[in-house]
C-alpha positions in Angstrom: 172.8 112.1 175.6 174.5 115.4 176.3 175.6 117.4 173.2 179.1 117.9 174.7 181.3 116.4 177.4 184.2 118.3 179.0 186.8 116.1 180.8 190.0 117.3 182.5 192.8 114.8 183.2 195.4 115.9 185.7 198.4 114.5 187.5 202.2 114.7 187.5 204.8 113.6 184.9 205.1 109.9 184.3 201.6 108.9 185.4 200.2 108.4 181.9 197.9 111.4 181.9 198.6 112.3 178.3 198.2 108.7 177.2 194.8 108.5 178.9 193.7 111.7 177.2 194.8 110.3 173.8 192.9 107.1 174.4 189.7 109.0 175.1 190.3 111.0 171.9 190.9 107.9 169.8 187.7 106.3 171.2 185.7 109.4 170.3 187.1 109.3 166.7 186.1 105.6 166.4 182.5 106.7 167.3 182.7 109.5 164.7 182.4 112.2 167.4 184.0 115.6 167.2 186.9 115.7 169.7 189.5 118.2 170.8 192.4 117.5 173.1 195.0 119.9 174.7 197.9 119.2 177.0 200.1 121.3 179.2 203.2 119.6 180.7 205.9 122.1 181.3 208.1 120.4 183.9 206.4 117.0 183.6 209.7 115.1 183.1 210.8 116.4 186.6 207.5 115.3 188.3 205.7 118.6 187.5 202.0 119.1 186.9 200.3 117.8 183.8 196.9 118.8 182.6 195.0 117.6 179.5 191.5 118.7 178.4 189.3 116.4 176.3 186.2 117.9 174.7 183.8 115.6 172.9 180.6 116.4 170.9 179.3 119.8 169.7 182.5 121.6 170.5 184.7 124.0 168.5 188.0 124.0 170.4 190.0 122.3 173.2 189.7 125.0 175.9 187.3 124.4 178.8 185.7 127.5 180.4 185.9 127.8 184.2 183.2 125.9 186.1 182.1 123.8 183.1 184.0 120.5 183.5 181.8 117.4 183.6 184.6 115.3 185.1 188.1 115.4 186.5 190.4 112.3 186.4 193.2 113.1 188.9 196.0 110.7 189.3 197.4 112.8 192.2 195.1 114.2 194.9 196.4 117.7 195.3 196.3 118.3 191.5 192.5 118.1 191.6 192.6 121.1 193.9 195.1 123.0 191.8 192.6 123.1 188.9 189.4 123.4 190.9 188.4 126.6 189.0 187.2 124.4 186.1 184.8 122.4 188.3 181.3 123.0 189.7 179.1 121.3 192.2 178.1 118.6 189.7 181.6 117.9 188.4 182.5 114.3 189.0 186.0 114.3 190.4 187.8 110.9 190.5 191.1 111.0 192.3 193.7 108.4 193.3 194.2 108.5 197.1 198.0 108.0 196.7 200.0 111.2 196.8 203.2 111.9 194.8 205.5 113.6 197.3 207.4 116.5 195.5 211.1 116.8 196.1 210.6 120.1 197.9 208.5 118.2 200.5 211.1 115.4 200.7 213.8 118.0 201.4 211.7 119.5 204.2 211.3 122.8 202.3 207.5 122.5 202.1 204.7 120.4 203.6 202.2 118.3 201.7 198.7 119.0 203.1 196.9 116.3 205.0 195.0 114.1 202.6 191.9 114.3 204.8 191.9 118.1 204.4 192.4 117.8 200.6 189.4 115.4 200.3 187.2 117.5 202.7 187.9 120.6 200.6 187.1 118.8 197.3 183.9 117.3 198.8 182.5 120.7 199.5 183.0 121.8 195.9 182.4 118.8 193.7 181.0 115.3 193.5 184.0 113.5 194.8 185.0 109.8 194.2 188.2 108.3 195.7 189.9 105.3 194.4 193.2 103.5 195.4 194.3 103.3 191.8 197.9 102.7 192.6 197.1 99.6 194.7 194.6 98.4 192.1 197.1 98.7 189.3 199.7 96.8 191.2 197.2 94.0 191.8 196.4 94.0 188.1 200.0 93.3 187.4 201.8 96.7 186.9 201.8 100.0 188.8 202.1 101.8 185.5 198.6 100.7 184.6 197.2 103.3 187.1 195.9 105.5 184.2 193.9 102.5 182.8 192.4 101.9 186.3 191.3 105.6 186.3 189.8 105.3 182.8 187.8 102.4 184.0 186.5 104.5 186.9 185.7 107.3 184.5 183.7 104.9 182.4 181.7 103.8 185.5 180.4 107.4 186.0 178.3 107.1 182.8 179.3 110.6 181.6 181.2 109.4 178.5 179.3 109.5 175.2 180.4 105.9 174.4 180.4 102.6 176.2 183.1 101.0 178.3 183.5 98.2 175.7 184.7 100.4 172.9 186.9 102.3 175.4 188.6 99.0 176.5 189.0 98.0 172.8 190.9 101.3 172.2 193.1 100.7 175.2 194.0 97.2 174.0 194.9 98.5 170.5 197.0 101.2 172.1 199.5 98.9 173.9 201.6 95.9 173.0 199.8 92.5 173.2 201.8 91.4 176.2 200.0 94.1 178.3 196.6 92.9 177.2 195.7 90.9 180.4 197.1 93.5 182.7 195.1 96.3 181.0 191.9 94.2 181.0 192.3 93.6 184.7 193.2 97.2 185.5 190.2 98.6 183.5 187.7 96.2 184.9 188.9 96.8 188.4 188.6 100.5 187.9 185.0 100.1 186.7 184.2 98.2 189.9 186.1 100.4 192.3 184.4 103.7 191.9 183.2 104.8 195.3 182.3 107.9 197.3 184.8 108.8 200.1 
């Protein structure tokens, strides 16, 4: 097992990025592992960028040095490119394929890049995995469970220093009982859905 694991979770406001980071942190604490979490979410309430770092193991702070991330969990495709300086060729980048169109694009002031171009660029820099987390979450019973789908996909990479069972237990303890079945379906579907583009 590696002595430390560096994970970056990114997306836009309202996608559950901070919740997903906190779930990883709580799971690490359950396993009696050292963990540090940081979050930056300036304009998140208006759909702005959100980034959280989670460092587990022999670590002494929350900051991840450039080029040292083991994994990205990106709930919005372009956000993975925004923070690409933290990645290297071996970084596992899991991204949802569904973009969140900013208001500036909706108003015609800017253009959202072609998804094919985004994925091609990512594929030249990292180990890229794409997942239709939005559609999977809807099938599981709630679009809001997208972050749980993404955690399932992250667990499937094998980079976490704990098993998927304890991660799912933490998820279930983190939400009201009436979301239990939705979260189980979302997590297990994420585990099965991880695939290369």
